[in-house]
N, C-alpha and C positions, 0 to 999 in steps of 0.2 A: 571939232573932229571927234568921231567916236573912238573909244579906246577899249581894247580888248586885253584882259589879263587872264591867265589861266595858271593856277598854282599847283595842280595835281601832278605835273611832271609827266614825262613820256616813259613808256616801258623800256627796259633794256633789251636790245636785240643784238645785232652784230656790231663790229667795230665802227663801220661806216655810219650806221644809223645813230649810234651813241655820240659820235664826234660832230656830226653835221646838225642834228636836231636837238635843240635845248629849249625848254619852255621859257617864253618871254625874252628870247634872244634871237638875233638875226645873224646868220652866217652866209657866206658867199661861195658860189661855185662859178664855173665857166662852161659855156656851151661850146663844144667843138664843131668846126675847126677854129683854131685861134688865128684868124686872119680876116682881112677886109676883102670880101669878094663881091660886095655891092649887089647889083642886079644880075650878075653872072650866076647862072644856076649851078655851076660846078666849080668848087674851090680848087686851088692849086695843091693844097696840102703841104706847101713849103714849110720846112722846119717844124712839122707838126709834133714830132716827139720832143724836140728841144724845148718847145714852148709848153708842153705839158709838164716837163721836168722843171721849167722855170716857174710855172704856176705853183707846183708843189713847194719849191724852195721859198717862194714869196708868201706862202701861208694860206692860199686859198683852200677851202674845205673840200671841194669836190670838182670833178669834171663830169660833163654830161654828154653822152652820145645820143644820136637819134636813129630811129628806124624808119627812114623815109625814102620814097622814090624820087626821081628827078622831076617833080612838078614845080619848077621854079626854084628848087633848092635841094641839092643832092646831099645835104648834110656833110658828114665826114667821109662819104663815099664808101668806106669799108663796111663789111658786115659787122654789126655791133659786137657780137659775141667773139668773133675772131680778133677784132681790135681790142676788146677787153683783155683777152689773154696776153696780147702783145704789151699792152700798157701795164698790166699787172706785174709783168716781169721787169719792166723799165722804171717802176716807181716803188716807193716804200710806204708812204703814209696817206696820200690823197685818196679820198673816196671815189669809187668808180660807179657812175650812175648811167642808166639808160632812160631816156625820156622821149618816147616810150616805145616799148615793143608792142606791135599790133597783134594781139593774141589770136584773133580769128584767122590770121594768115600764116600761123606757124603751129605745128603740132605741139601740144603742151608737154609731151614727154621730152621732146628735144629742148624746149625752152627750160624745163625744170633741170635737166642735166647740164645744159650749157651754163645756166645762171649759177647753179650750185658749184660747178667746176671753177668758174671765175671767182666765186666767193671764197672757196677753199684755197685756191692758188694764190689769191691776193691777201690772205690772212683776214678774211671777213670784211673786205672793203667794198662789197657789192650792194648796190641799191637798184632795185628793178622797178622802173616805172612801166605801167601797163595801160593800154588803151584799146578801144574797140575799132578804131580806124574811121576816118572821115573822108576818104578819097574813093569815090565809087570806081574810078578807073583801075585801082589796084586789084580789085576782087576777081574779075573774070580771068585774069592770068592764072589763078589757082583754083578756078572753078568753085569759088566760095560765094554764096549769095549775100550781097550787101545788106539786104533787108533783115537778115537773120543774125547780124553780127552781135546784137545785144545778148541773145541767148547763148551764142557761141562763146562770147567773152566770159560769161558766168561759168559755163561748163569747163572752159579752159582754166580759169582761175581755180576751180575746185580740184581739177586734175593735178595742177602744179602743187597746191597745198598738200594733197594727199601723198604725193611723191616724196615728201620730206619725212613721211612716217616709215616705220619699219614694216616690211611686207605690205605695202599699200594695197588697198582695195578700192576700186572706183569703177563705176559703170555709166558711161555716157556716150555721146556720139564719137568721141575720140578714141574709144577702145575700152577694154576690160582687163587691165592687168590684175593678176591675182595669183593664188597658189604660192609657188616658190619664187616668183618674180619679184625683184627688188630694184631700186635705183641707187646707184653710187656715183659720186659721193653725195652725202647729205649736206645741207647747208651748215656752215661752220658753227652757228649758234643754234642749230636745230629748227630755225624759223627764218626763211628768206624774207627780208623786208620788201613788200610790194606796195607801191603807191599808185593810186588810180588817177588818171589824167582826165580832167574835166568831168563830164557826166558819164562818158563811155556807155551811153545807152542804158544806164542803170538808175533805179530809184535812189534818191538821196539817202534814204535810210539804209539801203544795202551798202552804199559806200561807207557810211559812218560805222557800220557794224563790221565790215570785212576788210577794208583797206588798212594799211599800216600808216597811211598818210594820204594827203590830197594835193595833187598838182593842179593848180588853177591858173587862170590867165590874168594879166594886168587889167585892172578896172580903176575908175576913180576911187579915191580913198573911202568915201562914204559907202559906195556899193561894195567894195572889197570887205570893209568892216562888217557890213550886214551879211554878206555871204559866209564869212568866217564864223560869225556869231551863230548863224543857223546851223552850220556844219558841226560846231562844237556842242551846241544844244542837243543835236541828234546823237552825238557820241555819248554825252552824259546820260541821255534818256535810255540808251541801250546798255548802260552800265559797263561800257568799255573804258579802258584807260584813255587819257587824253592822247591826241595824235597830232602830228605836225602838219603845217601848211607850207607849200613852196610855190613860187611863181617865177617865170622867166622875165627878162627885161633886156630889150635891145638898147645899146648905149653907144652914142657917139660922143666921146669926151673931148670937150673943147680945150684949147690951150689957155684961154682966159678963164681963170677960176671963178669969176663973177658972171660968166655968160648965163643968161636966163634959159630956162628949159624951152625947147621947141619940139613939138611932137614929131616922131617918126614912127615907122611900123612897130607896133607893140613896145614902144618905149619913147625915148627922146634924146635929142642932142642938147647937151648942157655943160656948163662948167662944173667943177667938182663941188662947189657949195650948193648949187641947186640939186645935184645928184644926191649929196649927203642928206639934204633936207627931205627929199622924197623917200629915201630909204629909211630914215628915222620915222617917217609917217607910216610906212607899211609895217615896220617893226612894232609900232605902237598899236596897230589894229590886229596883230596876231600872226603875221607872216614870219616864219622861222628860217626860211632859206630863199635866196634869190639866185637864179642862174643867169649870169651876165652874158649877153651875146654880142660879140664885137664885129658881126658881119658888115655893119654899115659904118664902123668906126673909121674916121679919116686919118687919124694920126698913126704913127708907127706902132705896130702891135706890141712889140717888146716894151717900148717906152710907156704905152698906156697901161700895160700890166704892172709895171713898176710904180707908176703914179697911183694906180688904184691901191696897190699894196701899201704904199707909203702914206698916202693922204686920205684913204678911206677906211681900210681895215682896222686901224687902231681905234677908231671911234665906235666900233662895235664889238670890242673885246672886253671881257670882264677885267 
C-alpha cells in the first residue's frame, strides 16, 4: 500500500476548518439526512434535528448538507442555506458543511452573503463545498448554459472571494460591485473556507492554487493514494500551504462485527472491523475527513450512530 504523509500542517482558517482538518489525521462527519431511505428519492426527514444534536453529542466533527435536485436523491430537501441557519441555532460545536453548492446556478453575491451569515451566526462553523454541477437537467430551469459552467464556476469563485474584502471590486458576468457598495457580514475569520468538489471543470493546478481543500470520491486505495499525491505535489509546486482532502462513504453497518466488506453504491456493507480497516487505509494515504452516509444503512439509525461513536471514533483520536 502507498503511504502519504505531509508534515507542513494546514493553515488556520475558521473554527470549523481548524477542528475538522488536521494533517495526518482522519476525522468523521455525517451526510444528511440521518436516516435510511434506500432507493426512495425523498427522505422523510423524521427526527432530523434530534439526530443532528445526537451526532454533536457523540463527537462527530461535522455534518454535511447537499445542494441537489430530486434526480433519484433529494438530499435533505431543505434549501441548504436556510437549513444551515436553523442548525446553527440548534447546535453548539459541530461543523456545518455544504457538499456542495452548485456555483453556476446561484448568484455569487447571494452565496457570499448567505455563507458568511451562516459562518458568523454559528461562530465560525461554516465549510463551503463548491462544484460546477454535473446534471444537465438542472441548467435550463435557470437559463444557464451547461457547457459554460466551468468558466462560470471560476468567475463565481472570484466574486465570492472578493466579497470578503473591504469595499470589494470585481467585474465579470455576475456584475460589477464597486464604489461605496460593500457586503456584510464578512466571514468570521476574514476568509471563508471553500473546498472544490471533484474536478469542477477546472485544471488540477487551478484547484491546487485556489481551493482551501479538495472533496474527492472513493477509489481503490492505490488510486486514491496516487490522486492525493498528485494533488499535494501541485500544492507544493505552487508554494501554497498544505491543504486537506475529504471523501464521502456510503455505509451499511452490519451487526456482526466480523462481517466482510461487500460493495454498495460509493461504499460498502461491512462489520465494524472491516470498516475500521478501510478507514485506517484511507487515513494512511492522506484523506483527512470522511463524510459517512447512512442512506442504505439497514440497522436503526440512532443505534448505528452510537455504535460508530463508541466503536470507531476512539480509534482515530489522538
